[in-house]
FIPA-40768 format. One line per 3 residues: their letters; for each residue x, y, z of C-alpha. Coordinates in Angstrom, 3 decimals. Layout:
# residues N
a> X/Y/Z; ...
This chain:
# residues 533
mqe> -36.590/-2.777/13.879; -37.434/-0.158/11.250; -33.959/1.328/11.658
tdr> -32.387/-2.108/11.163; -34.479/-2.717/8.033; -33.449/0.660/6.641
fhr> -29.759/-0.126/7.051; -30.278/-3.527/5.442; -31.948/-1.945/2.409
lrw> -29.150/0.614/2.084; -26.238/-1.808/2.613; -25.067/-1.526/-1.020
lgl> -25.010/2.246/-0.723; -22.941/1.665/2.392; -20.540/-0.468/0.355
aai> -20.143/2.415/-2.092; -19.421/4.825/0.781; -16.884/2.447/2.329
sla> -15.201/1.949/-1.057; -14.994/5.715/-1.530; -13.327/6.036/1.885
val> -10.739/3.423/0.889; -10.262/5.098/-2.496; -9.333/8.362/-0.773
iim> -6.411/6.949/1.182; -5.076/4.836/-1.694; -5.450/7.593/-4.269
dat> -3.873/10.232/-2.043; -0.437/8.626/-2.012; -0.207/8.347/-5.806
iva> -1.672/11.799/-6.477; 0.860/13.418/-4.160; 3.733/11.531/-5.800
vav> 2.768/13.031/-9.170; 2.363/16.520/-7.678; 5.781/16.575/-5.953
pqi> 7.692/18.434/-8.716; 5.210/21.342/-8.600; 5.238/21.325/-4.794
vss> 9.040/21.519/-4.777; 9.131/24.581/-7.009; 6.194/26.287/-5.264
ldl> 7.336/25.816/-1.657; 11.102/25.654/-2.348; 11.468/22.341/-0.516
tat> 14.826/20.864/0.427; 15.708/17.317/-0.640; 15.013/16.061/2.889
qvq> 11.610/17.775/2.971; 10.668/16.246/-0.387; 11.465/12.829/0.995
wvq> 9.387/13.343/4.135; 6.376/14.795/2.308; 5.970/11.398/0.677
evy> 7.157/9.093/3.458; 5.795/10.564/6.698; 2.264/9.574/5.632
tlv> 3.271/5.935/5.079; 5.268/5.791/8.304; 2.495/7.170/10.543
faa> -0.142/5.143/8.697; 1.639/1.805/9.212; 2.667/2.491/12.821
llm> -0.884/3.214/14.042; -2.909/0.571/12.181; -2.795/-2.026/14.961
vwg> -3.983/0.403/17.625; -7.066/1.670/15.797; -8.424/-1.793/15.065
tvs> -8.773/-2.532/18.773; -10.131/0.949/19.500; -12.820/0.538/16.818
dri> -14.026/-2.719/18.375; -14.628/-0.857/21.625; -15.923/2.592/20.688
grr> -17.695/1.603/17.470; -16.320/0.905/13.998; -18.542/3.366/12.170
rll> -17.726/6.084/14.699; -13.978/5.627/14.255; -14.343/5.530/10.457
vig> -16.168/8.865/10.496; -13.560/10.350/12.872; -10.826/9.148/10.528
lvl> -12.539/10.638/7.485; -13.045/13.992/9.223; -9.405/14.055/10.310
fva> -8.191/13.041/6.844; -10.266/15.732/5.100; -9.236/18.407/7.625
asi> -5.568/17.493/7.158; -6.029/17.618/3.369; -7.281/21.195/3.686
lca> -4.229/22.042/5.790; -2.021/20.506/3.091; -3.725/22.594/0.390
fap> -3.037/25.795/2.365; 0.580/24.842/3.221; 2.896/27.883/2.939
ngt> 6.105/25.905/3.562; 7.568/22.426/3.816; 7.301/22.083/7.608
wli> 3.574/22.865/7.514; 3.019/20.380/4.682; 4.953/17.568/6.387
tar> 3.008/18.080/9.623; -0.308/18.040/7.763; 0.733/14.877/5.899
aiq> 1.461/13.211/9.261; -2.073/14.099/10.402; -3.375/12.617/7.150
gvg> -1.534/9.421/8.075; -3.347/9.322/11.423; -6.721/9.692/9.685
gsm> -5.857/7.138/7.021; -4.780/4.586/9.649; -8.254/4.882/11.205
ilp> -10.020/4.410/7.870; -8.475/1.244/6.423; -9.059/-1.312/9.238
ttl> -12.510/0.035/10.107; -13.736/-0.314/6.512; -12.757/-3.982/6.596
all> -14.320/-4.537/10.010; -17.585/-2.926/8.863; -17.726/-5.102/5.743
nat> -17.108/-8.175/7.883; -19.913/-7.174/10.265; -22.420/-6.032/7.627
frg> -22.324/-8.663/4.864; -22.824/-12.423/4.927; -22.541/-15.350/2.520
ser> -22.275/-14.569/-1.194; -22.907/-10.875/-0.529; -19.727/-10.771/1.550
tva> -17.785/-12.208/-1.403; -19.053/-9.392/-3.628; -18.423/-6.728/-0.975
fav> -14.803/-7.773/-0.469; -14.333/-8.021/-4.244; -15.420/-4.396/-4.642
wga> -13.161/-3.352/-1.743; -10.175/-5.159/-3.276; -10.835/-3.802/-6.762
tig> -10.974/-0.300/-5.311; -7.496/-0.684/-3.838; -6.026/-2.156/-7.020
sma> -7.630/0.285/-9.416; -7.097/3.450/-7.383; -3.360/2.782/-7.336
avg> -3.550/3.139/-11.137; -6.188/5.899/-11.328; -4.344/8.118/-8.834
pvl> -1.473/9.075/-11.188; -3.955/9.949/-13.966; -6.026/12.152/-11.700
ggw> -2.918/13.654/-10.127; -1.375/14.423/-13.504; -4.549/16.096/-14.726
lts> -5.111/18.145/-11.540; -1.542/19.434/-11.355; -1.406/20.168/-15.100
afs> -4.824/21.811/-15.443; -4.915/23.582/-12.058; -2.157/23.419/-9.414
wnw> -0.590/21.067/-6.879; -3.023/22.323/-4.225; -5.826/20.442/-5.992
afw> -4.067/17.167/-5.235; -5.359/17.814/-1.701; -8.541/19.829/-2.372
inl> -9.940/16.836/-4.288; -10.258/14.987/-0.968; -12.801/17.499/0.390
pfg> -15.872/16.735/-1.791; -15.191/12.995/-1.920; -14.571/12.886/1.822
lva> -17.849/14.669/2.593; -19.781/12.274/0.341; -18.144/9.297/2.066
iig> -18.995/10.646/5.550; -22.653/11.246/4.644; -22.925/7.867/2.929
vlm> -21.469/5.981/5.910; -23.741/7.738/8.409; -26.834/7.131/6.274
sip> -26.331/3.513/5.290; -24.009/1.654/7.704; -25.180/0.561/11.180
esr> -22.865/0.983/14.151; -21.236/-2.189/15.446; -18.877/-2.822/18.337
qre> -17.544/-5.523/20.605; -20.070/-6.919/23.084; -17.659/-6.806/26.016
tgr> -16.433/-3.229/26.211; -14.522/-3.121/29.478; -12.004/-0.357/30.055
ftd> -8.905/-0.569/27.851; -5.746/-0.635/29.976; -3.074/-2.007/27.630
wlg> -1.471/1.340/26.915; 2.034/-0.094/27.162; 1.097/-2.618/24.466
aga> -0.272/0.183/22.285; 2.945/2.169/22.704; 5.085/-0.881/21.939
sil> 3.071/-1.540/18.775; 3.544/2.017/17.531; 7.260/1.999/18.389
gfg> 7.964/-1.459/16.956; 6.128/-1.034/13.681; 7.385/2.541/13.383
mlv> 11.034/1.459/13.601; 10.504/-1.515/11.304; 8.727/0.463/8.573
fal> 11.166/3.392/8.869; 14.096/0.990/8.404; 12.496/-0.583/5.337
ieg> 11.543/2.753/3.741; 14.782/4.615/4.511; 17.256/1.756/4.017
ray> 18.381/2.871/0.590; 18.819/6.516/1.672; 20.685/5.733/4.917
gww> 22.510/2.615/3.692; 21.610/-0.976/4.492; 24.875/-1.574/6.371
eat> 27.429/1.153/5.757; 26.131/4.713/5.961; 25.760/6.537/2.661
dsa> 27.450/9.907/2.106; 24.043/11.607/2.270; 22.807/9.782/5.391
pvs> 21.567/12.336/7.988; 22.784/10.084/10.838; 25.559/7.487/11.019
lgg> 27.415/5.553/13.711; 31.116/5.698/12.934; 30.457/5.072/9.253
fsi> 27.830/2.414/9.877; 24.144/2.884/9.119; 21.490/3.031/11.854
ipi> 19.133/0.966/9.678; 20.236/-2.523/10.883; 19.945/-1.345/14.497
lfv> 16.431/0.033/13.973; 15.395/-3.128/12.166; 16.613/-5.389/14.988
lgv> 15.118/-3.145/17.679; 11.770/-3.111/15.861; 11.691/-6.909/15.643
vvl> 12.692/-7.261/19.327; 9.998/-4.826/20.490; 7.309/-6.595/18.445
aal> 8.429/-10.030/19.680; 8.262/-8.761/23.278; 4.804/-7.347/22.546
vlr> 3.535/-10.740/21.368; 4.855/-12.451/24.519; 3.314/-9.764/26.710
ers> -0.054/-9.948/24.960; -0.111/-13.728/25.315; 0.512/-13.406/29.043
rva> -2.224/-10.792/29.450; -4.736/-12.884/27.514; -4.029/-15.845/29.800
agk> -4.579/-13.594/32.820; -7.853/-12.258/31.402; -6.550/-8.699/31.146
svl> -7.269/-6.028/28.519; -5.079/-6.451/25.433; -4.242/-4.565/22.265
ldv> -4.326/-7.811/20.256; -5.875/-11.103/21.263; -3.058/-13.395/20.128
tlf> -5.391/-16.396/20.337; -6.673/-15.219/16.945; -3.530/-16.794/15.499
rip> -4.872/-20.189/16.523; -7.358/-19.761/13.676; -5.592/-21.366/10.672
tfa> -7.138/-19.107/8.033; -6.216/-15.993/10.029; -2.635/-17.049/10.802
ngn> -1.777/-18.483/7.374; -3.705/-15.770/5.554; -1.645/-13.007/7.146
vta> 1.565/-14.681/5.960; 0.082/-14.875/2.461; -0.990/-11.219/2.626
ltv> 2.518/-10.098/3.556; 4.275/-12.030/0.773; 1.689/-11.152/-1.886
slg> 1.871/-7.442/-0.939; 5.649/-7.598/-1.340; 5.286/-9.037/-4.841
efg> 2.506/-6.729/-5.961; 4.803/-3.704/-5.743; 6.824/-5.088/-8.648
lil> 4.928/-3.001/-11.179; 3.596/-0.051/-9.202; 7.074/0.963/-8.063
slp> 9.098/0.574/-11.240; 6.816/1.092/-14.257; 6.032/4.813/-13.726
lwf> 9.772/5.527/-13.724; 10.231/3.463/-16.879; 7.335/5.178/-18.649
qyv> 8.707/8.641/-17.918; 12.486/8.207/-18.169; 12.765/5.517/-20.839
qgm> 9.608/6.064/-22.907; 9.691/9.860/-22.462; 6.111/10.204/-21.181
dal> 4.951/13.019/-18.931; 3.183/12.371/-15.601; -0.312/12.295/-17.137
qsg> 0.701/9.972/-19.968; 2.424/7.698/-17.472; -0.751/7.540/-15.435
lal> -2.823/6.743/-18.527; -0.420/3.934/-19.400; -1.293/2.315/-16.047
lpl> -5.051/2.454/-16.664; -5.304/-1.115/-18.047; -4.486/-2.257/-14.510
avg> -7.508/-0.348/-13.168; -9.778/-1.692/-15.914; -8.707/-5.273/-15.217
sfl> -9.241/-4.826/-11.486; -12.754/-3.411/-11.968; -13.726/-6.201/-14.359
asg> -12.462/-8.813/-11.915; -14.668/-7.411/-9.161; -17.674/-7.675/-11.468
avr> -16.861/-11.290/-12.318; -16.367/-12.455/-8.731; -20.034/-13.081/-7.950
sls> -20.557/-15.441/-10.895; -17.174/-17.144/-10.433; -17.792/-17.644/-6.707
kgm> -20.689/-19.996/-7.541; -18.201/-22.560/-8.802; -14.989/-21.499/-7.025
spv> -14.160/-21.089/-3.353; -12.482/-17.898/-2.073; -9.121/-19.665/-1.773
qlv> -9.389/-20.815/-5.397; -10.094/-17.236/-6.465; -7.031/-16.088/-4.513
rlg> -4.888/-18.679/-6.276; -6.315/-17.696/-9.653; -5.519/-14.050/-8.925
vll> -1.947/-14.724/-7.809; -1.365/-16.959/-10.843; -2.590/-14.191/-13.151
eiv> -0.192/-11.774/-11.461; 2.730/-14.195/-11.820; 2.079/-14.911/-15.516
sla> 1.525/-11.213/-16.322; 4.759/-10.179/-14.622; 6.679/-12.970/-16.369
vma> 5.394/-11.951/-19.812; 6.361/-8.345/-19.192; 9.773/-9.247/-17.743
ili> 10.578/-11.305/-20.832; 9.255/-8.914/-23.496; 10.031/-5.429/-22.178
rpd> 12.610/-3.424/-24.146; 13.543/0.287/-24.180; 11.582/0.714/-27.436
sng> 8.600/-1.487/-26.470; 5.175/-0.310/-27.618; 2.049/0.038/-25.500
wvt> 0.889/-3.530/-26.080; 3.908/-4.968/-24.267; 2.874/-3.274/-21.032
gvp> -0.860/-2.695/-21.575; -1.946/-6.329/-22.040; 0.040/-7.714/-19.063
lff> -1.170/-4.791/-16.937; -4.780/-5.644/-17.765; -4.416/-9.267/-16.664
ygm> -2.284/-8.230/-13.707; -5.137/-5.937/-12.637; -7.566/-8.847/-12.893
gvg> -5.246/-10.850/-10.675; -5.161/-8.069/-8.081; -8.959/-7.850/-8.212
fat> -9.352/-11.562/-7.554; -6.578/-12.018/-5.003; -6.652/-8.928/-2.785
aql> -10.281/-8.965/-1.680; -10.783/-12.710/-1.490; -7.614/-13.068/0.578
tql> -8.987/-10.485/2.989; -12.248/-12.410/3.186; -10.337/-15.642/3.908
ilq> -8.371/-13.993/6.706; -11.507/-12.649/8.396; -14.051/-15.376/7.666
dvp> -13.427/-17.457/10.822; -12.750/-14.500/13.119; -15.524/-13.723/15.643
vdk> -17.258/-10.577/14.441; -16.734/-8.813/17.760; -12.973/-8.947/17.085
sgq> -13.218/-7.741/13.490; -11.362/-4.522/14.255; -8.356/-6.281/15.771
ass> -8.269/-8.838/12.951; -8.674/-6.196/10.239; -5.900/-4.018/11.629
tqs> -3.604/-7.047/11.891; -4.065/-8.031/8.242; -3.778/-4.379/7.170
tar> -0.514/-4.110/9.093; 0.770/-7.325/7.479; 0.014/-5.824/4.063
qvg> 1.728/-2.529/4.947; 4.856/-4.291/6.216; 4.838/-6.412/3.045
sal> 4.480/-3.295/0.910; 7.329/-1.564/2.738; 9.440/-4.689/2.318
gia> 8.539/-4.667/-1.367; 9.642/-1.054/-1.706; 12.929/-1.889/0.039
vlg> 13.757/-5.073/-1.857; 12.428/-4.193/-5.305; 13.586/-0.588/-5.118
tal> 17.103/-1.677/-4.196; 17.116/-4.213/-7.048; 15.828/-1.637/-9.545
ftt> 18.294/1.120/-8.703; 21.256/-1.211/-8.184; 20.648/-2.677/-11.629
lrl> 20.320/0.836/-13.057; 23.728/1.851/-11.736; 25.659/-1.384/-12.309
gte> 24.054/-1.960/-15.697; 24.905/1.532/-16.890; 28.478/1.225/-15.621
arl> 28.895/-2.136/-17.358; 27.692/-0.723/-20.682; 30.038/2.275/-20.373
sdq> 33.096/0.581/-18.898; 35.410/1.747/-21.698; 34.180/5.354/-21.519
iaa> 34.494/5.380/-17.706; 38.087/4.125/-17.948; 38.893/6.899/-20.409
dpn> 37.032/9.725/-18.628; 36.299/9.648/-14.844; 33.603/12.329/-15.330
vek> 31.442/9.737/-17.064; 31.278/7.770/-13.817; 30.027/10.887/-12.023
lvg> 27.248/11.267/-14.577; 26.317/7.596/-14.150; 26.126/8.194/-10.406
gvs> 23.869/11.181/-11.063; 21.521/9.001/-13.110; 21.290/6.493/-10.270
dsa> 20.883/9.116/-7.533; 18.073/10.810/-9.494; 16.303/7.445/-10.029
gal> 16.668/8.002/-13.778; 15.400/11.591/-13.940; 18.743/12.782/-15.372
iad> 18.338/10.611/-18.485; 16.302/13.226/-20.393; 18.938/15.942/-19.806
lag> 21.737/13.638/-20.920; 19.799/12.582/-24.022; 19.443/16.211/-25.108
npa> 23.215/16.669/-25.354; 24.950/14.773/-28.211; 28.070/14.422/-26.072
tap> 26.207/12.572/-23.298; 23.521/10.853/-25.407; 25.382/7.486/-25.265
iad> 25.173/7.626/-21.452; 21.409/8.195/-21.702; 21.037/5.218/-24.065
aar> 22.986/2.980/-21.692; 20.913/4.181/-18.758; 17.647/3.467/-20.618
qal> 18.769/-0.089/-21.289; 19.888/-0.518/-17.669; 16.635/0.871/-16.264
tqg> 14.678/-1.481/-18.500; 16.797/-4.345/-17.237; 16.108/-3.137/-13.690
vsv> 12.344/-3.301/-14.292; 12.772/-6.870/-15.517; 14.918/-7.868/-12.516
aaw> 12.430/-6.308/-10.073; 9.607/-8.164/-11.827; 11.378/-11.530/-11.439
iai> 11.966/-10.874/-7.729; 8.288/-9.957/-7.390; 7.403/-13.203/-9.158
aal> 9.488/-15.143/-6.631; 7.611/-13.450/-3.766; 4.257/-14.170/-5.398
vvg> 5.196/-17.832/-5.862; 5.936/-18.012/-2.137; 2.595/-16.324/-1.502
llt> 0.861/-18.867/-3.730; 2.464/-21.749/-1.799; 1.298/-20.257/1.504
tip> -2.321/-20.555/0.299; -2.088/-24.366/0.461; -3.056/-24.522/4.167
lgr> -5.930/-22.091/3.516; -7.852/-24.794/1.660; -7.875/-27.061/4.702
rsa> -10.682/-25.542/6.729; -14.221/-26.229/7.769; -16.893/-24.558/5.687
vep> -18.848/-23.654/8.824; -19.200/-19.901/9.316; -18.705/-18.788/12.926
vpn> -21.625/-17.441/14.891; -21.377/-13.655/15.226; -20.825/-12.310/18.722
evr> -21.319/-8.594/18.631; -23.673/-5.800/19.485; -25.052/-3.299/17.007
ad> -26.137/0.180/17.953; -28.625/0.931/15.252
């Protein structure tokens, strides 16, 4: 009893530790993205290695999420969180010591394994630890951490790589990781599923990893390999056709077969990776659809604005990160306002408020943004966009989990985390394609006369597109090619606007999918779990 009382008194410290664990995995991706140029020059990476340093983490992370949720329900959520943190920190140390690209890519894959353990278990622990209005606050802090760290990461990464070296993009995880581990062990009680029979659904686990792995790979690599016809730089092609459509279809087929198999095993009372009866819970089923569409839309800014800041506005990595800080400030303020707002608004109303703020902010920016726009044009919308993320992300998570039996929190948390990751990957695919297609076609349209007169101009336009805009600065420095740079700046700005409107469309769909979420009983389910204090 004394041990239980101690954990109850320290639950807010536990929230801080859980938030720090989440901050590590969100921040890591953005820090590494900023550090890539230094890593390339230091380790002499090839173009393929550069690509995999950034993408292997996301691929492994998304593929394993579903598996770890079920494992945490059985072996203990706190235990798996600590294992994930230890693995993540150890892999970060390996990354910091990397002597070559192969070593670094392998260590990043191990980081992905650790990160995939951390995210669903933090959600499951919040769901098991907090109740009532305290749960609303806890999820608000968790959501604000995700939204703000996506903006803080580039600032921290820019400072670390500028003031020290790229290695510190990984060393920074060591002290924060140790603090998170100690905080979790001190202040969070262990919790696990009451019925902990032997897990036998290894085929289901393998199918989940394979299906989500192929699906996420196809979404991430579609632009590099070609969505239908293989690109000239595609590592693999099938008689001129891309492998991406095949992987996409195979991934969907494997996941569909997994659902049918899991439903059959549940009916037979056998061990399962995912209890598909959870989808009979309206808030869980509808909420996951909302999470996927909202995650797709929320990448409208995070993907395109850093490129625009650097290649159109001429900022360096640190300045670009600082320009995103209003998003973090808005997200933090939203988390602080949730408790008072929740007294008069339900979680679903807070989600709708958040998504509406995101839609309006994106629309204002899409309409006003110009190549010569000042900081107010992006800073003010980013602030309100951050508030929208703070309101929507956490409260949507709470809605998804609120009717789920606590003993299945791990499964439910990993499912919603996977839905978000698939939505994010879809956002990268759709919005990235729109951004870079507009960059190329818009530049070509503005230079049609010059291209007709000199074929070399078209090659330079292709170089701008292939470099995602990085070539603009070099072209601007040469009076002979400065007009190409000006056209590219205008086209990239147009691309940001187009991507924003597509994101708005996705967010509108997400907003509409919240309509069924308001039709639920206010009764909170009775927990069914065991705690090992």
